[in-house]
N, C-alpha and C positions, 0 to 999 in steps of 0.2 A: 545640416544633419539632424537626425532625431535628437530631441532635447535630452533624452535619457541615456544616450550613448554617444560617445565620440569615436575616434578611431581605435579599433581593438587589434591587439596582436597576441596570438597565443600559439602554442606549439602542439602539433598532432604527431604522435610517435607511433609508427607502424613496425614493430620489431620483426614480425613474421612476413612482411610483404615488401615494403619499399625502403625500410631503414628510417632513420631519424632525420626528417626534413622539416624545415620551417614553412609555414603558410601564413600569409597575411589575410586577416578576416575583417571585413568592413561591415559596419552596422547597416542593416536594412532600413531604408527610410520609410518608416511605418509608425503610425500612432498606436498606442496601447489599445488592446481590444476593449470593447464595452463590457463592463462588469455588471452582473445581475446578482442581487442578494436574495437568497432563499430564506435565510433566518440569521439574525444577529442579536437575538434577545437573551441569550445566556452567555456563559463565560467559558473560554478555553476550548473551542471546537477542535476536535482532535481526530480527524480522519473521516473519509466517506466510503461507505460500502453500498453496493447496488443489489437490489432484489426486486422482482416483480411480485409483490406480496399478494396482490388481488387478481393476478393473472389476466390483466387487461391489455397486455402488450406494452405497457409503459413502465419504465424502470423507476422504482421508488428508492429512497435513500435512507440509510441508517447512519447516524452521527452520534458519537459520544462527546459530551461537553464535560471535560475533566474538572475544571474548577466549578462549574455549575452543578456537578454531581448528578447529572441526568443523562439519559440516552433518549434520543428522539428518532422515531420512524416517520419520515415525511412521505406523504402520499402525492404522487405526481398528478397535477391537475390537468395535464394534457396541454392546456393553453398556458404558456409560460408567463403571460401577463397576469395570471391569477395567483393568488397566494397559495402556499403549500400548507395544508392541514397536517397535523402530526399527532401521534400517540407519544406520551412521555412516560418513562419508567425510571425509578431511582437507581443510580449507579455511582456512588462516591468514588473519586479517584480513577474514573474510567479511562483506560488507554486504548481499548479496541472494542468494537461492537459489530455484530453482523446478524442477519436474519437466516434462520434455518428451521425446517420442520423437524424437531427432535423427537416428537412423540408420534409422528406419522398420522396425524388426524386431518391432514390436508391444509392446515393453517400454519403459516410461518411464525415461529417464536423468535425471540431475541436472546442472544448470548452476549454477556459483557465480561470484560477482563479488567480487573482493578489492581492498581499498584498502591503506592503511598502507605497509609495506615490501614486501608481497607483489605487489601490483599486476598482476593478471592475471585472465583469464576461463578457467575450468577446466571441462572436461566430465568427468563421472563416468559411465562407461559401465556400464549395468546388464547383468547376465548374461541371455542370451536363454533363460532357463529359469525357470519359475515356482517350482520347488522351491529353486533356488539364489538366487532374488531376495532373500530375507530375510537372507542371510549377508553381512556387510560385506566379508569376505575375498574374495568373488567379484566385487566391483566394481573397475573400473580407472579411476584418476584421471589425466587427461592435460591439460596446459595447451594453450590455443590460442596458438601461438608469436607471432603478430603482435600480441597484446595485452600481452605480458610487458613490464613497465616503461614502457608508453606513458602511463599515467595511473592515478589512483586510481578504480577502477571501483565504481560505486555502485548501479546499477539496470539492469534489462534486461527485454526482452519477446521471446517467441518468436513470429515472424511469417514467413509466406512472402512475401518482398518482391518477388521477380522471377518467380514462377510456374515455377521450375525447381529441380531438385535438392532438393526438400523444404523443410524449415523453416530459416529464417535467424534471426539474432539482432539485435534493436535493442539498442544498448549505450550507457549514459551514465555520465559520470564527474564528478569535481570537480577543481578546481585543485590543484596545478599541471598545466598542459596539459589543463584541463577540456574536454570535448567530448561530442558526441552523434553517433553514426554507426551503421552496421550491418555485421554480419559475414556475408559471402556464403558459403553452403555450396557446396562443390565437388560434383562428380558422386558421389564417394564421401565421405559426411560424416565417416567415421572417419579420413580423411586430413587430420588437423588442420593439417598444414604448408601445405595449400593453401586454407585459409579466408582470405578477403580482407577487409580493413577498408575501408569507404567512408565518408568524412567528410561529414556533413550540416550540422553547426553547431558553432560554438564554444559553450562553456558555462562557468558558474562552479561550479555544484553541482546536478546533476540529482536531483530528488526523486521525480518521477512521470513515467511514460510511458504514454500511452493511444493505442490504434490505432483511429481512427474517422473517418468522413467529416465534415469540418468545413465544407465549402463546397457540399455537395449535388451534386458532379459525378460521384458514383458511385465515387470512389476514396478509400480510406482514407488519412488524413493522420496526422501524429504530434502529439498534444496533450501538453504537458509543463509541469511547473513547474520553474523554474530559480531556485535560492535566492540566488545571489550574482552580482556582476559586471555588466558592461555590458549583458548580455542577460537580466538577471534579470527575473522576472515569470511570469505565466501567459501562455503563447504557443503557437503551433502552426506546424508546418512543412508547407507544401503539397506533396503528392505530384505530381510533374510528369507522371506517367502515361506516361512513355516509358522503355523498358528501358535506354536509354543514359543518359538524364538522371538516372535514380534513383541513379546512382553518383556524382553531383556534389552539392554543397551545395544544399539545398532552400530555397525562399523562406520567409522568416520573417515571421510575423504576430503582433503583440502584442495581447493581450486586456485585460490589466490587471495591477495589483499591481507596477508598475514601481518604486515606492519602498519596497515592503514586503519581506518575507522569506517567500515562499510555501512551504508544506510539502506534505504528501501531499494531492492533490486528490481530491474525490469527485464522481461523476456522479449526479445526482438525476433519475431517470426517473419523474417524477410530473407530472400535468397542470398544476398551477399554475406549474411551472418549465419546461415544454416549449413549444417553438414551432417549427413546421415540421420536426418530427421531431428537433430538436436537444435533447438533455437539458440541464438546468441544470447548472452547475458550481459546486461549493462548495469554497473553498480556505481552510484556516486560515493566516492571516498570523501568524507566530511569536508575537508579543506583543500584537497589536492587535485580534484578533477574526477572525471568519469573514467572508469576502466571497462573496456569492452573485451569480453571473453568469448572465444570461438573454439569449438571442438573440431580439430582438424588433424587427420593422420594419426588418430589414437591418442592425441594429447591436447591439452588446453593451451591456446596461444592468446596473446593479449595485445591490445593497443591502448594507449593512454590519450585522453582528450582533456585539455585544461579548461577550467571555467573561464569565460570571457570577463574582462574588466567591465564593471557596471552591473554585474549580476550580484545576487546575494553572496555572502562570503562562505556559507556553509551549505553544501549540496544536500538535498533531502530525497527527492524521488526523480524518476525518469520514465518516459514512455516514448514509443517510436510509432510513427504513422506518416502517411502523406497528408500533412495537415492542410496544405494549400492546393491540393489536387492538381499538381503539375507533373505527376509521374515520378517524382523524386522523393526519397525517404528523408523525413525530418525527425529531429530529436526534440522532445518537449521536456522541460525540467522545472522543478520547484526548488526553492531555497529557504533557509532561515538566515538570520544575520543580514536581512535585506533592508534595514533602515536607510532611507535615502538611496536605495538601489532597486533594481528590478527583481522581484521575488518569483516570477514565473516568466520563463523565456523559451524561445525556440531557436534551433539551429537548422536553417533550411539546407537541404541536401548535405546532411552532416557527414556522409561518407565521401563526399566529393572533395576536390582540391581546395575550394574556397567557400566553406559554409557561410551563410549569412545569418547574423544575429537578429532575432525578432523579439522586440520588447513587447510582451503580452500584458503584463500587469501594471506597468508603470511603477511609481515609487510609493504607492499608497500602503502596501502591506509590509510586515516585518518578518513573520514566522509562518511559513506555509507548510502544510502537510503533503501527503502524496496526492498526485494528480490522477484523474480518471478522464479518459478520452471518450466522449459520448455525444451524439447529436441531440442536444437538449431542445432545440427548437424545430426539429424535423425538416430542415431545409437542405439536407443532403451533405453537409460537411460536419466534421468533428469539432465540437466545442470542448472546453476544458472545465471540469468540475473539480473543486478543491475546497479546503478549509484554510482559514487564516486565523491564528489564535492569539496574537499579541498586538496590542495597540501601540501607537507611536509613543505613548507615554510610559510604556513598559507594563501596563496593566494587561489582564487577560480578556479585555473587552476588545477583541480584534474585529476583523471584517466579518467573521462568522462563516456560514456555509454559503459559498458563492460559485458562480460560473462565469466564464469569459466567452463571449460570443465571437465565433470565428467570422471574420469579415469576408471570407472567400465567396460566399453566396448570400 
């Protein structure tokens, strides 16, 4: 058997379909995938976001290094044997970072969200010049004043909320003063003093924010996971559809996981989990397993899927795809609490009667962030991009920004 897994037994519960039945699940005899390091030179790599910043058809990567106090934009070299050059901007206590053209000049800027003692949302303005774009000294970092000291900012989305003045920002934080709201862009987005914060909901610890139509009224709503507090769970906020009302708190709707600790959600756009155009939602509950939510017959129904033995003890993120190109849908997942365990795994044919466990990372990492499925080497199968932030000795000098090469092709 694979040295990282022995015999696994876990329970899949299908309340709305076939009842509670046990299934034996055996490890797939497969070596961990080959790991490639993009960068491990700073501390506490904390999430990867994609953007084609130079519009050359190759996805570049934005990563915040929390303990390193910087955010780096990595330029895809095309040839994965080459090193990734990067631009670096300051971002103490950074928790989330992404690229977006906030001022509409055709060049993607960076936005960072800081918790800890820094507590602010910062815009890092890119130079409006392709030759100057790759030099860190040409970038200008400016805080959005209304966000400073308000809360510990954890996650954000770039969205045009009101149809005017370009892109706005949905922003989420964690206690104390945890909240979810949006930052309204002024006529001149570079005038950061005039960005306004609009409060939408109290929160305990925002983990995920998705922008999609949850009730079929043609308006995008906010789907989120909230990890702690009175409003914890998988829930969504209804877009009121009125340019005056969108500045006020939105109506909250719970879907599930009220008693759990939901982490990064995944949307599963596959026929077995779709109904009326609504994707299935899969959420890792920190210690208890994955919860699969399907909208069916006007209500949300669920199935539970336990974490297999040998994986990390705390679920972090999840994604769904046919990873081995056999026509069956697989579940890919990351974990923390993975010391001497596998921090990135797959469940082959996870909706079938006997899913197979795939050990992807081996035992080298300890605390992984969310995973991104992307063909990194252009060979036609999906690889796994992620970050790992904690070393075996407990320090924040983990594996860094890494990707695992799919052995299918």
